[in-house]
C-alpha positions as CSV (number, residue, x, y, z in Angstrom):
1,D,223.7,129.4,219.9
2,C,225.7,132.6,219.3
3,A,224.4,133.3,215.8
4,S,220.8,133.1,217.0
5,A,221.4,135.5,219.8
6,E,223.2,138.0,217.5
7,A,220.2,137.8,215.1
8,Q,217.8,138.5,218.0
9,V,219.9,141.4,219.1
10,A,220.0,142.8,215.5
11,A,216.2,142.4,215.3
12,V,215.7,144.3,218.6
13,E,218.1,147.0,217.5
14,A,216.2,147.4,214.2
15,K,212.9,147.7,216.1
16,L,214.5,150.2,218.5
17,A,215.8,152.3,215.6
18,A,212.3,152.2,214.0
19,A,210.7,153.3,217.2
20,T,213.2,156.1,217.7
21,R,212.5,157.4,214.1
22,T,208.7,157.3,214.9
23,I,209.2,159.2,218.1
24,D,211.3,161.8,216.3
25,E,208.7,162.2,213.5
26,L,205.9,162.6,216.2
27,R,208.0,165.2,218.0
28,A,208.6,167.1,214.7
29,R,204.8,167.0,213.9
30,D,204.0,168.2,217.4
31,R,206.4,171.1,217.0
32,A,204.9,172.0,213.6
33,L,201.3,171.9,215.0
34,A,202.4,174.0,218.0
35,A,203.9,176.5,215.6
36,E,200.7,176.6,213.5
37,A,198.6,177.1,216.6
38,A,200.8,179.9,217.8
39,A,200.6,181.6,214.3
40,A,196.8,181.3,214.3
41,T,196.6,182.8,217.8
42,A,198.9,185.6,216.8
43,A,196.7,186.3,213.7
44,R,193.6,186.2,215.8
45,D,195.1,188.7,218.3
46,K,196.3,191.0,215.4
47,L,192.8,191.0,213.9
48,A,191.2,191.7,217.3
49,G,193.5,194.6,217.7
50,A,192.6,195.9,214.3
51,V,188.8,195.6,214.9
52,G,188.9,197.1,218.4
53,G,185.4,197.4,219.8
54,Q,183.9,197.3,216.3
55,G,183.5,193.5,216.1
56,E,184.4,190.1,217.5
57,V,187.1,187.7,216.6
58,S,186.9,184.0,217.4
59,Q,189.1,181.0,216.6
60,R,188.2,177.4,216.2
61,G,191.3,175.3,215.5
62,D,193.2,177.1,212.7
63,E,190.1,178.9,211.4
64,I,189.6,182.5,212.5
65,T,186.3,184.4,212.2
66,L,186.0,188.1,212.4
67,E,182.4,189.3,212.8
68,L,181.4,192.8,212.1
69,V,177.9,194.0,212.8
70,D,176.4,195.6,209.6
71,K,175.9,199.1,211.1
72,V,179.7,199.4,211.6
73,L,180.1,199.1,207.8
74,F,176.9,200.1,206.1
75,R,173.7,202.2,206.4
76,V,170.4,200.3,206.7
77,G,169.6,198.6,203.4
78,E,172.7,199.9,201.7
79,A,175.8,198.3,200.3
80,E,178.1,201.3,200.2
81,L,180.7,201.5,202.9
82,T,180.4,204.3,205.5
83,P,183.5,206.3,206.3
84,R,183.7,204.5,209.6
85,G,183.3,201.2,207.8
86,A,186.2,202.1,205.4
87,A,188.4,203.0,208.4
88,V,187.7,199.7,210.1
89,L,188.4,197.7,206.9
90,A,191.6,199.6,206.4
91,E,192.8,198.3,209.8
92,V,191.5,194.8,209.0
93,G,193.1,194.8,205.6
94,A,196.5,195.7,207.1
95,A,196.2,192.9,209.6
96,L,195.1,190.5,206.8
97,N,198.2,191.3,204.8
98,D,200.3,190.2,207.8
99,V,198.6,186.7,207.6
100,P,199.5,185.7,204.0
101,D,198.9,181.9,204.5
102,K,195.1,182.2,204.9
103,Q,192.3,182.2,202.4
104,I,189.7,185.0,203.2
105,W,186.0,184.4,202.7
106,V,183.8,187.5,203.2
107,Q,180.4,186.3,204.1
108,G,177.3,188.5,203.9
109,H,174.4,187.9,206.3
110,T,171.1,189.7,206.8
111,D,168.0,189.3,208.9
112,D,164.7,188.1,207.5
113,T,162.9,191.5,207.2
114,P,161.5,191.9,203.7
115,M,163.2,194.5,201.5
116,R,161.3,197.8,201.2
117,G,161.9,200.9,199.2
118,A,161.9,204.4,200.6
119,R,158.5,206.2,200.4
120,G,156.8,203.7,198.2
121,A,159.7,203.3,195.8
122,P,160.8,199.8,194.8
123,P,163.5,198.4,197.0
124,R,167.1,198.8,195.8
125,F,167.7,195.1,196.3
126,A,165.2,192.4,195.2
127,S,165.9,190.3,198.4
128,N,168.1,190.0,201.4
129,W,170.3,187.6,199.5
130,E,171.1,190.3,196.9
131,L,171.8,192.8,199.8
132,A,174.1,190.2,201.5
133,S,175.9,189.5,198.2
134,A,176.4,193.2,197.4
135,R,177.8,193.9,200.9
136,A,180.2,190.9,200.7
137,L,181.4,192.1,197.3
138,T,181.8,195.6,198.5
139,V,184.1,194.4,201.3
140,V,186.0,192.1,198.9
141,H,186.6,195.0,196.5
142,Y,187.7,197.3,199.3
143,L,190.2,194.7,200.6
144,Q,191.6,194.1,197.1
145,D,191.6,197.7,195.8
146,Q,192.3,199.8,198.9
147,A,194.0,197.4,201.4
148,K,195.9,195.6,198.6
149,V,195.0,192.1,199.8
150,D,195.9,189.5,197.2
151,P,192.7,188.8,195.3
152,R,193.6,185.1,194.9
153,R,193.0,184.8,198.6
154,L,189.6,186.5,198.6
155,A,186.1,185.1,198.0
156,A,182.6,186.7,198.5
157,V,179.8,184.5,199.8
158,A,176.2,185.5,200.5
159,F,174.1,183.6,203.0
160,G,171.3,186.2,203.2
161,Q,168.9,185.4,206.0
162,Y,169.5,181.7,206.0
163,R,172.2,181.4,208.6
164,P,171.0,183.4,211.6
165,A,173.3,183.8,214.5
166,A,170.7,184.7,217.1
167,R,167.0,185.5,217.6
168,Q,167.9,189.2,217.7
169,K,167.6,190.5,214.2
170,A,170.5,193.0,214.7
171,K,172.9,190.1,215.4
172,N,172.0,188.5,212.1
173,R,172.8,191.6,210.1
174,R,176.6,191.1,209.8
175,I,179.7,190.6,207.7
176,E,181.9,187.7,208.7
177,I,185.5,187.5,207.4
178,V,186.6,183.9,207.8
179,L,190.3,183.0,207.5
180,Y,191.0,179.4,206.4
181,P,194.4,177.7,206.2
182,T,195.2,177.4,202.5
183,H,195.8,173.7,202.9
184,Q,192.1,173.2,203.9
185,L,190.7,174.5,200.6
186,A,191.0,173.0,197.1
187,R,192.9,175.1,194.6
């Protein structure tokens, strides 16, 4: 019967229209993901250029990690920036300002060597955790005060000796600046 055939055609047309909408939505999502990936890659490349040979930049998905060995930024056992460290952070800060859609976590890491004071004096920091924390805060303050990075994007985190990167102690003494998409973090 004609009415039954028309009803079947209408049902097939409705399913086709729904499938077409789904395909369009998937293509739009694919374009958005490709744009996010391209933006993350551009940010990684910009940071790598800012760091030059003073550190390493890696990317996992849309998370970017900039690793700076401590001797680039600080003297042994200290938390004040060296002039070279300030110059590196000035370049990094400029690059971070060009990536406004990322949260920035500055993570301080140390090796497991116990803290010692100079010539029998008490150590300046009670533990590696305090040193890692002071260094992370120094970098955060520099990025906020000198590089003018929005402080709402910044966080200081201290891991001390508890997240070693390698067996070599020198590799464990580092500052990591990790950029997270704002949508990954709770506000």
